[in-house]
C-alpha positions as CSV (number, residue, x, y, z in Angstrom):
1,M,-44.3,-17.0,30.9
2,M,-41.9,-14.6,29.7
3,R,-39.3,-16.7,31.6
4,F,-40.3,-19.7,29.7
5,I,-40.4,-17.1,26.1
6,T,-36.7,-16.2,27.3
7,Y,-35.7,-20.3,27.5
8,I,-36.7,-20.8,23.9
9,L,-34.9,-17.8,22.3
10,V,-31.8,-19.0,24.1
11,I,-32.6,-22.9,23.2
12,T,-33.1,-21.5,19.6
13,A,-30.2,-19.4,19.3
14,A,-27.9,-22.3,20.7
15,V,-29.2,-25.0,18.1
16,I,-28.7,-22.0,15.3
17,I,-24.9,-21.3,15.9
18,T,-24.5,-25.4,17.2
19,A,-25.6,-26.7,13.8
20,C,-23.8,-24.1,11.6
21,G,-21.3,-26.5,9.7
22,G,-23.0,-29.5,10.1
23,G,-22.9,-31.2,6.8
24,S,-21.4,-30.1,3.4
25,G,-24.3,-29.7,1.2
26,D,-24.3,-30.8,-2.9
27,S,-23.4,-27.3,-3.9
28,G,-20.2,-26.1,-1.7
29,S,-19.4,-22.0,-1.7
30,P,-16.1,-21.3,-3.9
31,L,-13.9,-21.5,-0.5
32,S,-15.2,-25.1,-0.1
33,E,-12.8,-26.5,-3.0
34,S,-10.0,-25.1,-1.0
35,R,-8.4,-26.7,2.0
36,T,-9.6,-24.6,4.3
37,T,-12.9,-25.2,6.4
38,A,-15.1,-23.2,6.9
39,P,-19.1,-24.3,7.8
40,Q,-20.9,-25.0,4.1
41,L,-24.2,-24.4,4.3
42,N,-25.9,-25.3,1.1
43,E,-28.9,-27.7,2.9
44,P,-31.4,-26.4,5.4
45,A,-30.0,-28.9,8.0
46,A,-26.8,-27.9,8.2
47,H,-28.4,-24.4,9.0
48,G,-30.5,-24.4,12.3
49,G,-32.6,-27.6,10.9
50,G,-33.2,-25.2,8.4
51,I,-34.0,-22.3,10.7
52,G,-31.4,-20.3,9.5
53,W,-32.0,-21.2,6.1
54,E,-33.0,-19.0,3.0
55,S,-32.5,-15.4,4.6
56,D,-29.7,-13.4,3.2
57,N,-29.9,-10.9,6.2
58,C,-27.0,-13.0,7.9
59,M,-27.2,-10.5,11.1
60,L,-30.8,-11.4,11.9
61,C,-29.0,-14.4,13.9
62,H,-25.5,-13.4,13.9
63,P,-24.7,-10.1,15.9
64,A,-21.7,-8.1,14.1
65,G,-19.6,-8.4,17.5
66,D,-20.3,-12.2,17.5
67,L,-19.4,-12.4,13.8
68,K,-15.6,-9.8,14.4
69,D,-15.0,-12.7,17.9
70,I,-15.7,-15.9,15.2
71,H,-13.4,-14.3,12.6
72,E,-10.6,-13.1,15.0
73,Y,-8.1,-14.8,12.8
74,S,-8.2,-12.2,10.8
75,R,-8.3,-9.1,12.6
76,T,-9.3,-6.8,9.8
77,L,-11.9,-9.3,8.0
78,G,-13.4,-9.4,12.1
79,D,-13.3,-5.6,12.3
80,S,-15.3,-5.1,8.7
81,F,-18.8,-6.7,10.0
82,T,-19.1,-3.5,12.3
83,E,-18.7,-1.8,9.4
84,I,-21.5,-3.5,6.7
85,D,-25.4,-3.8,7.2
86,G,-27.5,-7.1,7.3
87,Y,-27.4,-7.2,3.8
88,D,-23.9,-6.6,2.9
89,T,-23.6,-10.4,3.6
90,G,-21.9,-11.5,-0.4
91,V,-18.4,-11.7,1.7
92,C,-20.8,-14.3,3.8
93,F,-21.9,-16.5,0.8
94,Y,-18.4,-16.7,-0.8
95,C,-17.2,-18.2,2.6
96,H,-20.4,-20.6,3.7
97,G,-21.9,-21.0,0.6
98,S,-25.2,-20.2,-1.0
99,N,-28.0,-21.0,2.0
100,G,-30.6,-21.3,0.2
101,V,-30.1,-18.1,-1.5
102,E,-31.3,-18.1,-5.2
103,G,-29.5,-15.6,-7.7
104,I,-25.9,-15.7,-6.5
105,T,-23.6,-13.9,-8.8
106,A,-19.8,-13.2,-8.6
107,G,-21.7,-9.4,-8.3
108,T,-23.3,-10.7,-5.0
109,Y,-20.2,-11.2,-3.0
110,R,-19.2,-7.6,-3.6
111,C,-15.5,-8.2,-3.2
112,T,-14.8,-4.3,-4.3
113,H,-17.1,-3.2,-1.7
114,C,-14.8,-3.9,1.1
115,H,-11.6,-4.3,-0.3
116,T,-11.5,-0.4,-1.9
117,D,-12.7,0.8,1.2
118,S,-10.0,2.1,3.5
119,K,-11.9,2.1,6.7
120,L,-11.9,-2.2,6.3
121,T,-8.7,-3.1,4.5
122,R,-5.1,-1.9,4.5
123,S,-4.7,-2.5,1.0
124,A,-7.6,-0.2,-0.4
125,D,-5.2,1.8,-2.1
126,L,-4.2,-1.1,-4.2
127,F,-7.5,0.2,-5.8
128,D,-6.8,4.0,-6.4
129,G,-5.7,3.8,-9.9
130,H,-7.3,5.0,-13.0
131,M,-6.0,2.3,-14.9
132,F,-7.3,-1.0,-14.0
133,H,-6.6,-5.3,-14.9
134,D,-9.6,-5.5,-16.8
135,V,-10.0,-9.3,-16.7
136,N,-12.8,-10.0,-18.1
137,G,-12.5,-7.9,-20.8
138,D,-15.9,-5.8,-20.2
139,D,-14.0,-2.3,-19.8
140,E,-15.0,-2.1,-15.7
141,Y,-12.8,-2.8,-13.0
142,N,-15.8,-5.0,-10.9
143,N,-16.4,-8.6,-8.9
144,E,-16.4,-10.9,-11.7
145,D,-12.4,-9.3,-12.4
146,C,-12.1,-10.4,-8.7
147,L,-13.0,-13.8,-9.0
148,V,-11.1,-14.6,-11.8
149,C,-8.0,-14.6,-10.6
150,H,-9.8,-15.4,-6.5
151,D,-11.8,-18.2,-7.7
152,F,-10.9,-19.2,-4.2
153,S,-9.6,-17.1,-1.1
154,D,-9.7,-17.9,2.8
155,M,-9.6,-13.9,3.2
156,D,-7.0,-14.7,6.6
157,G,-5.1,-11.3,5.7
158,R,-2.1,-13.7,4.5
159,I,-1.3,-13.8,0.9
160,E,-0.4,-17.8,0.0
161,M,-0.3,-18.7,-3.7
162,D,-1.6,-21.9,-2.9
163,I,-4.8,-21.0,-1.5
164,D,-5.7,-17.2,-2.6
165,F,-4.8,-17.8,-6.0
166,T,-6.3,-20.4,-7.5
167,Q,-8.1,-21.2,-10.4
168,S,-10.1,-23.8,-11.7
169,G,-8.8,-26.0,-8.8
170,S,-4.7,-25.3,-10.4
171,K,-2.2,-24.3,-8.3
172,A,1.0,-22.2,-8.6
173,S,3.8,-21.7,-7.3
174,S,5.2,-18.0,-7.9
175,T,2.6,-15.1,-9.2
176,T,4.4,-14.5,-12.5
177,E,3.3,-18.6,-13.2
178,F,0.1,-17.8,-12.3
179,C,0.0,-14.4,-14.5
180,L,1.2,-16.5,-17.5
181,N,-2.1,-19.1,-17.1
182,C,-3.6,-16.0,-18.8
183,H,-1.3,-13.6,-20.5
184,D,0.0,-17.0,-22.7
185,G,-2.5,-15.9,-26.0
186,N,-4.5,-19.0,-25.8
187,G,-7.7,-17.6,-23.8
188,N,-7.2,-19.5,-20.7
189,F,-9.8,-19.5,-18.2
190,G,-12.5,-18.1,-21.5
191,V,-9.8,-14.5,-21.1
192,I,-7.7,-13.0,-23.8
193,P,-5.6,-10.1,-22.3
194,P,-5.3,-7.3,-24.5
195,S,-2.3,-6.7,-27.3
196,P,0.4,-5.0,-26.1
197,E,1.6,-1.6,-28.0
198,H,4.3,-3.4,-29.2
199,G,5.4,-7.2,-29.3
200,D,4.2,-10.5,-28.8
201,D,0.1,-11.0,-28.1
202,N,1.7,-14.5,-25.9
203,I,3.6,-13.1,-23.2
204,Y,4.1,-16.8,-22.0
205,N,6.8,-17.2,-25.4
206,T,8.3,-13.9,-24.4
207,Y,9.3,-14.9,-20.9
208,I,9.9,-18.3,-21.5
209,G,11.1,-18.4,-24.7
210,T,10.5,-20.8,-27.7
211,G,11.7,-23.9,-29.4
212,E,12.6,-27.5,-27.9
213,T,15.5,-27.3,-26.5
214,E,16.5,-25.0,-23.1
215,E,19.3,-23.0,-25.4
216,E,16.7,-21.9,-28.1
217,K,14.3,-20.7,-25.1
218,R,17.0,-18.7,-23.9
219,Y,17.2,-16.8,-27.2
220,T,14.7,-16.8,-27.6
221,A,13.1,-15.5,-24.3
222,D,13.7,-11.5,-23.2
223,A,16.1,-10.7,-20.9
224,H,13.7,-10.1,-18.1
225,G,12.1,-14.3,-18.3
226,F,14.7,-17.0,-19.6
227,G,16.5,-15.4,-21.8
228,I,20.5,-14.4,-21.9
229,S,21.1,-11.1,-20.9
230,S,24.6,-11.3,-19.6
231,G,26.8,-8.4,-21.3
232,A,24.1,-7.1,-23.1
233,G,24.6,-3.9,-22.4
234,F,22.2,-2.6,-20.3
235,G,24.0,0.2,-17.9
236,E,24.7,-1.0,-14.3
237,L,21.9,-2.6,-12.5
238,R,20.3,-1.3,-8.9
239,G,20.7,-2.9,-5.3
240,T,20.8,-7.2,-5.5
241,Y,20.1,-7.6,-9.4
242,S,21.9,-10.2,-11.4
243,A,22.0,-9.9,-15.4
244,D,20.9,-14.2,-14.4
245,M,18.0,-13.4,-12.8
246,E,14.5,-14.4,-14.2
247,I,12.1,-11.5,-13.1
248,P,8.6,-11.5,-11.7
249,C,5.9,-9.8,-13.6
250,T,5.0,-7.9,-10.3
251,A,8.8,-6.0,-10.5
252,C,7.2,-3.7,-13.1
253,H,3.2,-4.1,-13.1
254,E,0.9,-3.9,-10.3
255,V,-1.8,-6.3,-9.7
256,H,-5.4,-4.5,-9.3
257,T,-4.7,-0.7,-10.2
258,S,-2.0,1.6,-11.5
259,P,-1.8,5.6,-12.6
260,N,0.6,4.3,-15.8
261,S,-0.5,2.4,-18.6
262,H,-0.6,-1.1,-18.6
263,I,-0.8,-1.3,-15.4
264,L,3.3,-0.4,-15.1
265,S,4.5,0.4,-11.3
266,E,3.8,3.5,-9.7
267,N,6.5,3.0,-7.9
268,G,9.9,1.3,-7.0
269,S,8.9,-0.6,-4.2
270,N,8.1,-3.7,-6.5
271,A,11.2,-3.9,-7.7
272,E,12.0,-6.1,-4.4
273,L,15.7,-5.8,-4.8
274,T,16.9,-2.7,-6.2
275,D,18.9,0.5,-4.0
276,D,16.5,2.3,-1.1
277,T,17.0,5.2,-3.1
278,A,15.1,3.5,-6.2
279,S,12.6,1.7,-4.0
280,V,11.1,5.5,-3.3
281,A,10.8,6.9,-6.4
282,D,7.8,7.8,-8.3
283,I,7.3,6.8,-11.3
284,S,5.4,8.0,-14.1
285,V,4.9,6.6,-17.5
286,Y,3.9,9.2,-20.0
287,E,2.8,8.4,-24.1
288,N,5.5,5.4,-24.9
289,N,8.0,6.6,-22.3
290,Y,8.7,4.2,-19.8
291,T,12.1,5.4,-18.9
292,E,11.0,6.1,-15.1
293,L,10.4,3.6,-15.2
294,C,13.3,1.3,-16.7
295,S,15.0,3.5,-14.1
296,V,14.5,2.0,-11.1
297,C,16.6,-1.4,-11.4
298,H,19.2,-0.2,-14.5
299,F,21.2,3.1,-14.6
300,T,24.6,4.5,-16.3
301,E,26.8,6.6,-13.6
302,G,26.8,10.2,-14.9
303,G,23.8,9.5,-16.8
304,A,20.9,11.9,-17.5
305,E,18.4,12.5,-15.3
306,T,15.1,10.9,-15.2
307,G,12.8,13.2,-13.4
308,N,11.7,11.0,-10.7
309,G,15.8,11.1,-8.7
310,L,17.5,9.1,-10.9
311,V,19.9,8.5,-14.1
312,E,19.1,7.2,-17.4
313,V,21.1,4.1,-18.9
314,V,23.4,5.5,-21.2
315,H,24.0,3.6,-25.1
316,D,27.0,3.8,-27.3
317,G,25.7,4.9,-30.6
318,P,22.9,7.0,-32.1
319,Y,19.9,4.8,-29.8
320,S,17.0,6.6,-28.5
321,S,16.2,7.4,-24.8
322,N,13.3,6.2,-25.0
323,C,13.8,2.6,-23.4
324,S,11.0,0.5,-25.3
325,D,11.6,2.0,-28.6
326,C,13.8,-1.4,-28.4
327,H,12.8,-3.2,-24.9
328,Y,9.3,-4.8,-25.0
329,H,7.9,-7.9,-24.7
330,G,9.3,-10.2,-27.3
331,S,12.3,-8.2,-28.2
332,G,14.1,-10.8,-26.9
333,D,14.1,-13.1,-30.3
334,S,16.0,-10.6,-31.8
335,G,18.5,-10.3,-29.2
336,L,17.1,-6.6,-27.8
337,F,15.3,-7.6,-24.5
């Protein structure tokens, strides 16, 4: 009798494992729209012929050790299954579909449960800052924010623009292009970013410029974007930066959280082309003083110390030492940024 029961259990397990992913269903997970191939569990036949259908505890049939082996393509993702319990399976639904479970929302996926835990992800420190990217405008940092930018992601440990940063099926060629999807003053995807303290709400226009011709756009865009900056007198440039470059948003901004307002960079490492000294400098933005941030790329030999081991840009004439008094998003139209 015991041998017969064991035989039945083995056959049942084999059916479940074999059948996972056999069928597409009619309402895939977010991931099903991307070019990845996670098995979709969106109809009873797709999940062990119905044996595992509507279960919200994946580990009843899939022990953590098995899940780790199945997801070995990403070591950190595989290891994470050993740190959660059977009901922390929102990540399963994100990749594999609803499995017939009702009421799944962005909160179900529990992105922040793993991504803010240093035992589970190597990048948990990205979420340490008290200023956060409130993407959906509800004054909280939660799973709903994650899905505005990461509607699809294969979570394989590699950041790929055409998979991990998709929105409504569109693909961006760079992080800056992706950021400008929302920071254009038009409220794409139902999101209208808060107004900056200075300048234009429409960061897209300040970066790309306005006008019909390329010349018009260059004369109205900020120098960090498409604007003309040669000979503008912004001191000397560190590292391999040059005046004719378009600077990406992430050179000055963190993506998730920061100790600084406007989620500005907390150190110089985001400025990938700066020199070794500036790349390890901490950045503190206080009140309306952005000098430590600007000094990561700009300096004048013999300029005053900034407080983070770097030096300021020195202007000739009676100008303020506070960069943002004159330079901000939108000041390109006046020739200042």
